[in-house]
C-alpha positions in Angstrom: 58.2 170.9 129.0 57.1 170.9 132.4 60.6 172.3 133.8 60.1 175.1 131.5 56.6 175.9 132.1 57.7 176.1 136.0 60.9 178.5 135.1 59.0 181.0 132.8 58.4 184.0 134.3 54.4 184.7 135.3 52.2 187.7 133.9 52.1 189.6 137.5 56.2 189.1 137.7 56.7 190.7 133.9 54.7 194.0 134.8 56.7 197.2 136.0 56.6 198.0 139.2 54.7 200.7 140.6 56.2 204.0 140.8 55.6 203.9 144.8 58.6 201.9 144.9 61.3 204.9 145.1 59.0 206.1 148.2 60.5 207.0 151.4 58.4 204.1 153.3 59.9 201.7 150.5 63.2 203.1 151.3 62.8 202.6 155.1 62.2 199.0 154.4 65.1 198.7 152.5 67.6 199.9 154.8 65.9 198.1 157.6 65.7 201.1 160.2 62.4 202.0 162.1 60.3 205.3 160.6 61.4 207.2 164.4 65.3 206.9 163.9 64.9 208.0 160.3 62.9 211.2 161.3 65.3 211.9 164.1 68.5 211.8 161.6 68.5 214.6 158.8 71.5 212.6 157.4 69.5 209.6 156.6 66.5 211.7 155.3 69.0 213.4 153.2 70.2 210.0 152.0 67.1 208.5 151.2 66.0 211.3 149.1 69.2 211.6 147.2 72.3 210.2 147.2 74.8 213.2 147.7 78.3 213.7 145.9 80.8 213.2 148.8 84.2 213.7 146.8 82.8 217.0 145.5 81.5 218.1 149.3 85.1 216.7 150.5 86.9 219.1 147.9 84.6 222.2 148.4 83.5 222.2 152.0 86.3 223.8 154.0 88.1 221.9 157.1 88.5 225.1 158.9 86.4 227.6 159.9 86.2 231.7 160.0 86.8 232.5 163.5 87.1 235.3 165.2 89.8 235.9 168.0 90.3 237.7 171.6 93.0 236.6 173.9 96.1 237.7 176.0 99.6 238.0 174.5 103.0 238.3 176.3 106.1 239.7 175.0 109.1 238.0 176.8 111.4 240.3 174.5 109.9 243.4 176.0 110.6 242.9 179.6 107.8 240.0 180.0 105.3 242.9 179.2 101.7 241.9 179.2 99.2 242.7 176.2 96.2 241.6 174.3 95.2 240.3 171.0 92.3 240.7 169.1 91.6 239.4 164.8 89.4 237.5 162.5 90.8 234.7 160.7 90.0 233.5 157.2 86.7 235.4 156.0 86.1 233.2 152.7 85.6 235.1 149.6 82.9 233.4 147.8 83.1 229.6 147.0 86.8 229.9 146.2 89.6 229.4 148.3 90.6 233.2 148.8 90.5 234.2 152.5 90.8 237.5 154.2 92.4 237.9 157.9 93.4 240.8 160.0 94.7 241.3 163.6 96.2 243.9 166.1 98.3 243.3 168.9 99.8 245.6 171.3 101.3 245.7 174.9 98.9 247.3 177.7 101.3 250.1 178.0 101.4 250.8 174.2 105.2 250.7 173.6 105.2 247.8 171.3 102.5 246.8 168.8 101.6 245.3 165.6 98.4 245.3 162.5 97.9 244.1 159.4 95.5 242.5 157.1 96.5 239.8 154.4 95.2 237.8 151.6 95.7 233.8 151.7 94.8 231.6 148.7 94.6 227.9 149.5 96.1 225.9 146.7 94.7 222.5 147.8 90.9 221.8 147.7 89.5 223.1 150.8 88.2 220.1 152.4 92.0 218.7 152.4 93.1 218.0 155.6 96.7 219.4 154.6 97.1 222.5 152.4 99.2 225.5 151.9 98.3 229.3 151.1 100.3 232.0 149.4 100.0 235.4 151.9 100.0 238.7 150.5 99.3 242.1 152.6 100.4 245.0 154.6 102.1 245.1 158.0 102.5 247.6 160.6 105.7 246.8 163.2 106.5 249.0 166.0 108.8 247.8 169.0 111.3 250.0 171.6 114.2 249.6 168.6 112.6 250.2 165.2 109.3 250.9 163.4 108.4 249.8 160.1 105.1 249.3 157.5 105.3 247.5 154.5 104.3 244.9 152.1 103.6 241.1 153.8 104.8 238.2 151.6 104.7 234.6 152.8 103.2 231.3 153.0 101.0 229.3 155.6 100.9 225.7 156.2 97.9 224.3 157.7 97.2 220.9 159.2 93.6 220.6 159.7 93.0 217.6 162.5 89.4 217.6 161.9 86.9 218.6 159.2 84.7 220.6 161.8 87.7 222.8 162.6 87.5 221.5 166.1 91.8 221.1 166.1 94.4 222.5 163.6 97.7 223.5 163.4 99.1 226.4 161.5 102.7 227.3 160.6 103.2 230.7 158.9 106.3 232.5 157.6 105.9 236.1 156.3 108.3 238.9 155.4 107.5 242.6 155.9 109.4 244.7 153.5 111.0 241.8 151.6 114.4 242.5 150.3 114.5 246.0 151.8 117.0 247.3 154.7 114.3 247.1 157.1 113.1 243.3 156.2 111.4 241.6 158.9 110.7 237.8 159.2 107.9 236.8 161.2 107.4 233.1 162.1 103.8 232.4 164.0 102.9 228.9 165.2 99.5 228.5 166.2 97.8 225.3 167.9 94.0 225.2 168.5 91.5 223.0 169.9 87.7 223.2 170.5 85.8 223.8 173.8 82.2 223.7 172.5 81.0 223.4 169.0 81.6 227.3 168.8 84.1 227.8 170.9 88.2 226.8 170.5 91.1 227.9 172.6 94.3 228.7 170.4 98.0 228.9 171.5 100.2 231.6 169.5 104.1 231.5 169.4 105.6 234.0 167.2 108.9 235.0 166.2 109.8 238.5 164.9 113.7 239.0 163.6 115.5 241.7 161.9 118.7 243.4 161.9 117.5 245.7 164.4 116.3 243.3 167.1 114.6 240.0 167.9 111.1 240.1 169.2 108.9 237.4 170.8 105.3 236.9 171.5 103.3 234.2 172.9 99.7 234.5 173.6 96.6 232.6 174.9 93.4 233.2 172.5 89.6 232.2 172.5 88.3 231.6 169.1 84.6 232.2 167.9 83.9 230.0 164.8 81.3 231.4 162.7 
């Protein structure tokens, strides 16, 4: 009987705990951190208030960012002519995988230029490290050998090495006027690396292949991440 009495819960232990147990002060004791550390950490404060749905955020929070671009271009196939390029990459439309991009590039002498705008739809969740997007848009091309403008169709492959946009590699293959006599295939490889939280440097290597000529462009670009 003594053993039963000793193991029986006391009246105090059977009473419901006070609602203050869920307060920040008790949460602080549970994680064994001083209040100053929590005060200086927005992440800890957020987790103590409510545990976030990390999986949902990984799927919806993009692993790449919208970027304004300005840089220098070299055109090896056009007598090594120098030029420039400007553009904006991946402006998100709402919370979807649909983005808008536009660019303009030309030699300083104006004997070669190209511009256009594209819609990209990223098929995989935006937080994925690897993604692919069909591309549809319009493009104008002007070189010493030919001038054409038409529908631009293709695919873009993206490898995001960092979810913050600090580093990534992309390969884009499109065709202007696909299936026609003036079809031009454009292959673009781009590698970007962050210098600061919002500023990146990127290199572009591009090939234009048509029945008229084979053209090339290389560039170095500064990108401001929005």
